[in-house]
C-alpha positions in Angstrom: 20.8 -14.2 17.5 22.6 -16.6 15.1 25.8 -15.9 13.2 25.0 -16.3 9.5 28.4 -17.8 9.0 27.3 -20.8 11.1 24.9 -22.0 8.4 26.4 -20.5 5.3 26.4 -23.2 2.5 29.6 -23.8 0.6 29.4 -21.6 -2.6 30.3 -24.5 -4.8 27.3 -26.4 -3.5 24.8 -23.8 -4.7 23.6 -24.1 -8.3 23.9 -21.2 -10.7 20.5 -21.8 -12.4 17.1 -20.3 -11.5 15.3 -21.4 -8.4 13.5 -20.6 -5.1 15.1 -20.5 -1.7 13.8 -20.6 1.9 15.4 -19.4 5.2 14.3 -21.2 8.3 14.7 -20.2 12.0 16.1 -22.6 14.7 12.6 -24.1 15.2 12.3 -25.0 11.5 9.8 -22.3 10.6 10.1 -20.7 7.2 10.9 -17.0 7.8 11.7 -15.8 4.2 11.0 -17.0 0.7 12.7 -15.6 -2.4 13.5 -16.5 -6.0 16.6 -15.8 -8.1 17.8 -16.2 -11.7 21.1 -17.3 -10.3 20.8 -18.9 -6.9 24.5 -18.9 -6.1 24.9 -15.1 -6.7 21.7 -14.3 -4.9 22.4 -16.4 -1.8 26.0 -15.3 -1.5 24.7 -11.7 -1.2 23.1 -12.6 2.1 26.3 -13.9 3.7 28.5 -10.8 3.3 29.5 -8.6 6.2 26.4 -7.8 8.2 27.4 -4.2 8.5 26.9 -3.9 4.7 23.4 -5.3 4.7 20.2 -3.4 5.1 19.1 -3.6 8.7 16.0 -5.5 7.9 18.0 -8.0 5.8 20.5 -8.3 8.6 17.7 -9.0 11.0 16.4 -11.8 8.7 19.8 -13.6 8.3 20.6 -13.4 12.0 17.1 -14.8 12.9 17.6 -17.7 10.4 19.4 -20.9 11.2 19.4 -22.6 7.8 18.8 -22.0 4.1 17.5 -24.5 1.4 16.7 -24.1 -2.2 14.8 -25.8 -5.1 16.1 -25.6 -8.7 13.5 -25.1 -11.4 13.7 -25.1 -15.2 12.4 -21.6 -16.0 11.9 -18.3 -14.3 8.1 -18.6 -14.8 8.2 -21.8 -12.7 10.3 -19.9 -10.1 7.7 -17.2 -9.8 4.9 -19.8 -9.4 6.8 -21.7 -6.8 7.7 -18.6 -4.9 4.1 -17.6 -4.6 3.0 -21.1 -3.6 5.6 -21.2 -0.8 4.7 -17.7 0.4 1.0 -18.7 0.5 1.8 -22.0 2.3 4.3 -20.8 4.9 3.3 -17.1 5.4 7.0 -16.1 6.1 7.3 -13.2 8.6 10.0 -11.4 6.6 8.1 -11.3 3.3 5.9 -8.3 2.5 2.3 -9.2 3.1 -0.3 -6.9 1.8 -3.1 -6.6 4.3 -6.4 -5.6 2.7 -7.5 -2.4 4.6 -11.1 -3.7 4.5 -13.3 -6.4 3.0 -14.4 -5.5 -0.5 -17.7 -6.8 -1.9 -18.2 -8.3 -5.4 -21.3 -8.5 -7.6 -21.7 -12.3 -8.0 -23.8 -14.2 -10.5 -24.2 -17.9 -9.9 -24.0 -19.0 -13.5 -23.5 -22.6 -12.5 -27.0 -23.0 -11.2 -30.1 -23.9 -13.3 -31.7 -20.6 -12.4 -28.7 -18.2 -11.8 -29.0 -15.6 -9.0 -27.4 -12.2 -8.7 -26.1 -11.2 -5.2 -23.5 -9.4 -3.2 -20.5 -11.6 -2.3 -17.5 -11.3 -0.1 -14.5 -13.5 0.7 -13.1 -16.3 -1.3 -14.4 -16.9 -4.8 -16.4 -20.0 -5.6 -16.4 -22.2 -8.7 -19.4 -21.7 -11.0 -19.9 -18.1 -10.1 -19.1 -15.1 -12.2 -17.8 -12.0 -10.4 -17.8 -8.3 -11.2 -16.0 -5.7 -9.2 -14.8 -5.4 -6.5 -16.7 -2.3 -5.4 -16.0 0.1 -2.6 -19.4 -0.3 -0.9 -22.1 -3.0 -0.8 -24.8 -0.4 -1.0 -23.4 0.8 -4.4 -23.8 -2.7 -5.8 -27.4 -3.1 -4.4 -28.3 0.3 -5.8 -27.0 -0.6 -9.3 -28.6 -4.0 -9.3 -32.0 -2.5 -8.2 -31.9 -0.2 -11.2 -30.9 -3.0 -13.6 -33.5 -5.5 -12.5 -36.1 -3.3 -14.3 -34.3 -4.1 -17.6 -32.9 -7.6 -16.7 -35.5 -9.2 -14.4 -33.3 -12.1 -13.3 -33.6 -14.0 -10.0 -32.1 -12.2 -6.9 -33.7 -14.2 -4.1 -32.1 -16.8 -1.8 -32.6 -20.5 -2.3 -35.0 -20.7 0.6 -37.3 -18.0 -0.9 -37.1 -19.5 -4.3 -38.1 -23.0 -3.1 -40.9 -21.6 -0.9 -42.4 -19.6 -3.8 -42.2 -22.7 -6.0 -44.1 -24.8 -3.4 -46.9 -22.3 -2.8 -47.2 -21.3 -6.5 -46.9 -17.6 -5.9 -43.8 -15.4 -6.6 -42.3 -13.0 -4.1 -42.8 -9.3 -4.2 -40.1 -8.7 -6.9 -42.1 -11.0 -9.2 -45.2 -8.9 -8.8 -43.4 -5.6 -9.4 -41.7 -6.9 -12.6 -38.1 -6.9 -11.1 -38.0 -10.7 -11.5 -39.1 -12.9 -14.3 -40.4 -15.4 -11.7 -38.9 -18.6 -12.9 -39.9 -20.1 -9.6 -43.5 -20.4 -10.7 -42.8 -21.1 -14.4 -43.4 -17.6 -15.9 -40.3 -18.1 -17.9 -38.4 -21.3 -18.7 -34.8 -22.0 -17.7 -33.6 -21.1 -21.2 -35.4 -17.8 -21.2 -34.1 -16.9 -17.8 -30.6 -17.9 -18.9 -30.9 -15.5 -21.8 -31.8 -12.7 -19.3 -28.8 -13.6 -17.2 -26.4 -13.6 -20.2 -27.7 -10.2 -21.2 -27.1 -8.9 -17.6 -23.6 -10.3 -17.5 -22.8 -8.8 -20.9 -24.0 -5.4 -19.7 -22.0 -5.6 -16.5 -18.9 -6.6 -18.5 -19.1 -3.3 -20.4 -21.0 -4.3 -23.5 -23.7 -1.6 -22.9 -24.3 0.0 -26.3 -26.3 -2.8 -27.9 -28.8 -2.8 -25.0 -29.3 1.0 -25.1 -29.8 1.0 -28.8 -32.2 -2.0 -28.6 -34.3 -0.2 -26.0 -34.3 3.0 -28.0 -35.4 1.2 -31.1 -38.2 -0.7 -29.3 -39.4 2.6 -27.6 -39.7 4.5 -30.8 -41.4 1.5 -32.5 -44.0 1.3 -29.7 -44.5 5.1 -30.0 -45.1 4.8 -33.7 -47.6 2.0 -33.1 -49.4 4.3 -30.6 -48.6 1.8 -27.8 -47.7 4.6 -25.4 -47.8 2.5 -22.2 -45.1 0.2 -23.6 -43.1 3.2 -24.9 -43.3 4.8 -21.4 -42.2 1.6 -19.7 -39.2 1.3 -22.2 -38.4 4.9 -21.6 -38.2 4.2 -17.8 -36.0 1.2 -18.5 -33.7 3.3 -20.7 -33.5 5.8 -17.9 -32.6 3.1 -15.4 -29.8 1.9 -17.7 -28.4 5.4 -18.2 -28.5 6.1 -14.5 -26.6 2.9 -13.9 -24.0 3.9 -16.5 -23.7 7.3 -14.9 -22.4 5.6 -11.7 -19.5 4.2 -13.8 -17.8 7.2 -15.5 -15.7 6.5 -18.7 -12.0 7.2 -17.8 -10.4 5.5 -20.8 -12.1 6.2 -24.2 -10.7 3.2 -26.0 -12.7 0.7 -23.9 -9.6 -0.6 -22.2 -9.6 -3.5 -19.7 -6.8 -2.6 -17.3 -5.8 -2.7 -13.6 -4.2 0.6 -12.6 -1.8 0.3 -9.6 0.0 2.9 -7.6 2.1 2.8 -4.4 2.8 5.2 -1.5 5.8 4.4 0.5 7.7 5.3 3.7 10.6 3.5 5.4 8.2 1.3 7.5 5.1 0.8 5.5 3.7 0.8 1.9 0.1 1.5 0.8 -1.2 0.1 -2.5 -4.3 1.2 -4.4 -5.7 -0.5 -7.5 -8.5 0.8 -9.8 -10.2 -1.9 -11.9 -11.1 -0.5 -15.3 -13.3 -2.7 -17.6 -14.6 -1.4 -20.9 -13.0 2.0 -20.1 -15.0 2.4 -16.9 -13.9 2.2 -13.3 -15.6 -0.9 -12.0 -14.1 -1.0 -8.5 -11.2 0.0 -6.2 -9.2 -1.8 -3.5 -6.5 -0.8 -1.1 -3.8 -2.5 1.0 -1.3 -1.5 3.6 1.8 -3.6 4.3 4.7 -3.5 6.6 8.1 -3.2 4.9 10.4 -6.0 6.0 13.4 -5.4 3.8 15.1 -2.9 1.6 13.0 -3.6 -1.5 12.6 -0.8 -4.0 9.4 0.2 -5.8 10.0 -2.3 -8.6 10.4 -5.2 -6.2 7.3 -4.2 -4.3 5.3 -4.0 -7.5 6.4 -7.6 -8.5 5.5 -9.1 -5.1 2.1 -7.3 -5.2 1.3 -8.6 -8.7 2.2 -12.1 -7.6 -0.1 -12.0 -4.6 -2.9 -10.3 -6.5 -3.1 -12.5 -9.6 -1.4 -15.9 -8.8 -4.2 -18.5 -8.9 -6.8 -16.0 -10.0 -7.0 -16.5 -13.8 -10.4 -14.8 -14.2 -9.2 -11.5 -12.6 -6.2 -11.0 -14.9 -6.9 -8.1 -17.4 -5.3 -7.5 -20.7 -3.2 -4.6 -19.4 -1.6 -3.8 -16.0 -0.4 -0.2 -15.5 2.2 0.1 -12.7 4.4 2.9 -11.3 7.6 1.0 -12.0 8.4 -2.1 -14.1 9.1 -5.2 -12.0 12.6 -6.7 -12.3 11.2 -9.7 -14.1 8.5 -8.0 -16.1 8.9 -10.3 -19.1 8.7 -13.4 -17.0 5.7 -12.1 -15.1 3.9 -11.2 -18.3 4.5 -14.8 -19.5 3.1 -16.2 -16.2 0.0 -14.0 -16.3 -0.5 -14.6 -20.0 -0.4 -18.3 -19.4 -3.1 -17.9 -16.6 -5.3 -15.7 -18.7 -5.0 -17.6 -21.9 -4.1 -14.5 -23.9 -1.4 -11.9 -24.0 -1.1 -9.7 -20.9 1.0 -6.5 -21.0 2.7 -4.8 -17.9 3.8 -1.3 -18.5 4.3 2.2 -17.1 2.0 4.8 -18.6 4.0 7.9 -19.8 1.3 10.2 -21.1 -2.4 10.7 -21.8 -5.5 9.5 -20.0 -3.8 6.4 -18.6 -1.0 8.5 -17.0 -3.6 10.9 -15.6 -5.6 8.0 -14.2 -2.5 6.5 -12.5 -1.8 9.9 -10.9 -5.3 9.8 -9.5 -4.7 6.3 -8.1 -1.4 7.5 -6.6 -3.2 10.3 -4.8 -5.6 7.8 -3.4 -2.6 5.6 -2.2 -1.0 8.6 -0.5 -4.3 9.5 1.2 -4.8 5.9 2.3 -1.3 5.8 3.9 -1.8 9.2 5.5 -5.2 8.0 6.9 -3.7 4.8 8.1 -1.0 6.7 10.0 -3.5 9.2 11.3 -5.7 6.4 12.7 -2.7 4.8 14.2 -1.4 8.0 15.8 -4.8 9.1 17.1 -5.3 6.0 19.2 -4.7 6.9 22.8 -3.6 3.4 23.9 -1.1 3.2 21.0 0.3 6.6 21.8 0.8 5.7 25.4 2.5 2.5 24.4 4.8 4.4 22.0 5.9 6.9 24.7 6.5 4.0 27.2 8.6 2.2 24.6 10.7 5.4 24.0 11.2 5.8 27.7 12.4 2.2 28.1 14.6 2.1 25.0 16.4 5.4 26.0 16.5 4.7 29.7 14.6 7.9 30.6 13.4 8.6 34.2 9.9 9.6 33.0 7.7 9.3 30.0 8.6 12.0 27.4 5.2 13.8 27.3 6.8 16.8 25.4 9.2 16.0 22.6 10.9 18.7 20.5 12.6 17.7 17.2 15.1 19.9 15.2 16.0 19.6 11.5 18.4 21.8 9.3 17.7 22.5 5.7 19.9 24.2 3.0 20.7 24.2 -0.7 24.4 23.8 -1.2 25.1 25.9 1.9 22.7 28.8 0.9 19.6 29.9 2.7 20.3 27.7 5.7 17.2 27.3 7.9 16.1 25.1 10.7 12.8 23.9 12.2 11.6 23.0 15.7 8.4 20.9 15.9 6.7 19.9 19.1 4.7 16.8 20.0 2.8 16.6 23.3 1.3 13.3 24.4 2.2 11.8 21.0 0.3 14.5 19.0 1.6 17.4 17.0 1.3 20.8 18.8 1.6 23.1 15.7 1.1 26.3 17.6 4.4 25.6 19.3 6.4 25.0 16.0 9.3 27.5 15.4 11.5 28.4 12.4 15.1 29.6 12.6 17.3 31.3 10.0 20.9 30.3 10.5 23.1 33.4 10.4 26.3 32.4 12.2 27.4 29.5 10.0 29.1 29.8 6.6 28.4 27.2 4.0 27.0 23.7 4.4 27.7 22.7 8.0 24.8 20.8 9.6 26.7 20.3 12.9 27.4 23.9 13.4 23.9 24.9 12.3 22.5 22.4 14.9 24.7 23.9 17.6 23.4 27.4 16.8 19.7 26.3 16.8 19.9 24.5 20.1 21.9 27.3 21.7 19.3 29.9 20.6 16.3 27.9 21.7 17.7 27.1 25.2 19.2 30.5 25.8 15.8 31.9 25.2 14.3 29.4 27.7 16.9 30.4 30.3 16.3 34.1 29.7 12.6 33.7 30.1 13.0 31.7 33.3 14.6 34.7 34.9 11.7 37.0 34.0 8.8 34.7 34.5 6.7 33.0 37.1 6.0 29.2 37.0 2.7 27.6 36.7 2.3 23.8 37.1 0.5 21.9 34.2 0.0 18.3 33.3 3.0 18.6 30.9 5.2 20.1 33.7 6.2 23.6 34.8 5.1 26.3 32.3 6.7 29.8 32.2 4.1 32.6 32.5 4.5 36.3 31.9 3.8 37.9 35.3 2.2 41.0 33.8 -0.2 39.3 31.3 -0.5 35.8 32.8 0.0 34.4 29.3 2.4 31.6 28.5 5.8 32.6 27.0 6.6 31.6 23.4 9.0 28.9 24.7 6.7 28.0 27.6 7.7 24.4 28.3 11.0 22.7 28.8 10.9 19.6 26.7 11.1 16.1 28.2 13.2 14.9 25.2 15.1 16.6 22.4 15.3 14.7 19.1 17.6 15.9 16.3 17.5 14.7 12.7 20.9 13.0 12.2 23.5 10.7 13.7 26.3 11.0 16.2 27.7 14.3 15.0 24.4 16.1 15.3 23.6 14.5 18.6 27.0 15.5 20.0 26.6 19.1 18.8 23.2 19.4 20.5 24.4 17.9 23.7 27.5 20.2 23.8 25.4 23.3 23.1 23.0 22.4 26.0 25.9 21.5 28.3 27.5 24.9 27.6 24.3 26.6 28.7 24.2 24.5 31.9 21.1 22.5 30.7 22.0 19.0 31.8 18.6 17.6 32.8 17.0 17.2 29.3 17.9 14.0 27.4 18.9 14.1 23.8 18.8 11.6 21.0 19.1 11.5 17.2 17.3 9.6 14.5 19.3 8.8 11.4 17.2 8.6 8.2 18.9 5.8 6.2 18.8 3.0 8.8 16.3 4.4 11.3 18.8 4.1 14.2 18.4 6.0 17.4 21.7 7.5 18.6 22.5 8.7 22.2 25.3 11.0 23.2 28.6 9.3 23.8 27.4 5.8 22.8 29.3 3.9 20.1 26.4 1.8 19.1 22.9 2.9 18.2 19.7 1.8 19.9 17.8 -0.4 17.5 14.1 -0.4 18.0 12.1 -3.2 16.5 10.6 -2.4 13.1 7.1 -2.9 14.4 7.7 -0.7 17.5 5.2 2.0 18.1 8.0 4.0 19.7 10.0 3.9 16.5 6.9 4.9 14.5 6.4 7.9 16.7 10.0 9.1 16.5 9.9 8.7 12.7 6.7 10.7 12.4 8.2 13.5 14.6 11.4 13.5 12.5 9.5 13.5 9.2 7.3 16.4 10.4 10.4 18.4 11.4 11.9 17.7 8.0 8.7 18.8 6.2 8.5 22.0 8.3 12.1 22.9 7.6 11.8 22.2 3.8 8.7 24.4 3.6 10.5 27.3 5.3 13.5 26.8 3.1 11.4 26.9 -0.1 9.7 30.1 1.0 13.0 31.7 1.8 14.5 30.6 -1.5 11.5 32.0 -3.4 12.0 35.4 -1.8 15.7 35.3 -2.6 15.0 34.5 -6.2 12.7 37.6 -6.4 15.4 39.8 -4.9 18.0 38.5 -7.3 15.8 39.0 -10.3 15.2 42.6 -9.3 18.8 43.6 -8.5 19.6 45.1 -11.9 16.3 46.9 -12.4 17.1 50.7 -12.5 15.4 52.8 -9.9 14.4 49.9 -7.8 16.0 50.1 -4.3 15.7 48.0 -1.2 12.5 49.6 0.0 10.7 49.1 -3.2 12.0 45.5 -3.5 10.5 44.8 0.0 7.2 46.3 -1.1 7.1 44.0 -4.2 8.0 40.9 -2.0 5.3 41.8 0.5 2.7 42.3 -2.3 3.4 39.3 -4.5 5.4 36.9 -2.2 6.8 34.7 -4.9 8.4 34.6 -8.3 5.4 32.7 -9.7 2.9 35.4 -8.7 5.2 38.2 -9.9 5.7 36.4 -13.2 1.9 36.1 -13.7 1.2 39.7 -12.9 0.6 42.3 -15.6 2.4 45.6 -15.8 -0.7 47.4 -14.5 -0.8 45.2 -11.5 2.9 45.7 -10.7 2.4 49.5 -11.1 -0.2 49.4 -8.4 2.4 48.5 -5.7 3.2 51.7 -3.7 6.3 53.4 -5.1 6.3 51.6 -8.4 5.4 53.6 -11.5 4.5 52.5 -15.0 8.1 52.7 -16.4 9.5 50.8 -13.4 6.8 48.2 -13.6 7.6 47.6 -17.3 11.3 47.2 -16.4 10.4 44.7 -13.7 8.2 42.8 -16.1 11.0 42.7 -18.7 13.5 41.4 -16.1 11.2 38.7 -15.0 10.4 37.7 -18.6 14.1 37.6 -19.6 14.9 35.5 -16.6 12.2 33.0 -17.4 13.2 32.9 -21.1 16.8 32.3 -20.2 15.8 29.5 -17.9 13.8 27.8 -20.6 16.5 28.1 -23.2 19.3 26.9 -21.0 20.9 30.3 -20.5 20.8 31.6 -24.1 19.5 35.2 -24.4 16.2 35.6 -26.4 16.2 39.4 -26.8 12.8 39.8 -25.3 11.6 43.3 -24.7 8.5 44.6 -22.9 6.5 47.3 -24.6 6.1 50.0 -21.9 2.9 51.3 -23.5 1.0 47.9 -23.6 2.9 45.8 -21.2 3.2 43.0 -23.9 6.4 41.1 -24.5 8.0 41.6 -27.9 10.8 39.7 -29.6 
């Protein structure tokens, strides 16, 4: 591990203009490429105290052995050079978006004398026009099969085309009128080119002229009593409409745009993009990338746009909708506009159809990341490797087959709750999850709350050990009720206890267990900000590699404990809000409040209920129901008006709110 001070350049030697820089390792390999408006300011930020750097940035500068830079004239040139170097050197510390699968394109070989329509994958070729990408190849073939009725262009391979020309007979598609058969001279090259141009216009979104033309020809043939032609045109029109139905209109103004959304966690980022052309979704793609530094959403968007569009002028749309504006949005717009040959706008949608569409894309990104994590977690080999890495990193005597994780949640010291989640063999065991309400701690004190939770959990284990028999299982000894033969609620002793937090929380958990005489169960903590693993009594944390499956599993367990605690806290807070709303309602005592809570469960449901529904709760009459409705309505009105009274009154006869 190198000391960054050993290769730090003299500040005066670094220019202050825009440029691109490269970090190299001791073997001369480029490990990171970046750009800056001010090279001196940017590079100086890497050589500050390592303790103040993000851990991924610190890892990069300690891996490096030298840094070099190139000065450019403009920021647009810096963007172009940055992308070129990333593509050339593939630096390990730059974010690289890995396509989660190979997406097919609809390709038309317009550079040939007799252009062909086909499904294409991989790198684009010169002289070919592309549409898409699409999610599935079968979707393209199905659409093309429908459209060949109306646009009978060539779709056969070069071999089939040459063989048909040699024998003087077209292939099957030529006989069933799904190809104009240019191979045998049924149409000239110019006539076939006109069919191809019409097909490309239709695929590009210019659909109305073709539909109107077919309708006009169909009615003309019907008026001329040429019913066979009218029927054929009717079927062609049906094929066009069916093809259009597969591409629903999402933006009514016929916009050409790429809609991008991200889903992030501390280790990975998932990106989804919807291609909208002519107001219709033409395709979708997704990527998953490892996070290698502390970049925020705006930086991730900028790197993604660079990798997506640089060198691909024909794929740049008029508008790019993103979740956050890149730091150099104006410069990036200039670069893309230069590539496209016309103005390109990058913006964040705030309202309307475009905002709704981006929310849909964001949901797809979140699902993609969740699916990626699920696939990763469900792999048996990966889970075994993760457990072995945890064992080695923490110095455990055996693989931690059962891991329990604890998290505390509160709102400014109120409604303090905690959660316990259980993972066995690397998978969640939700039936073993437990919730705790912290009662012995005043105010916001996570350390004391953690002490109480651990004490209660392991005291319960010790109590049950004295009144149970043991049964041996694959996960270890299990406590069984001698009368029923069923497992106790806290049946297993964990192989590892994980707490959400750093040294204070770890020390509290260890002390609580030691006080109970439980000294054979290891404890560790996972701190959120830097993803460090802390052990009791250690001054320095255990740093697992960013790509470690063990770190990924610990993070997943910690996040699940946090989610479970937050869910419990919100439900408790909702019940408390209901109780506080009803405190001043005359004639409503504790028993009736509990009945209301049990019946409705939340403020939202109580707020939506009518007076008649409230009156149906046992012990609640019409007058009390009206008073409850008024209390809830006044509380909601006060919240919306920032605490000002609105003078709302509920009519006890009708249940309606009056001013």
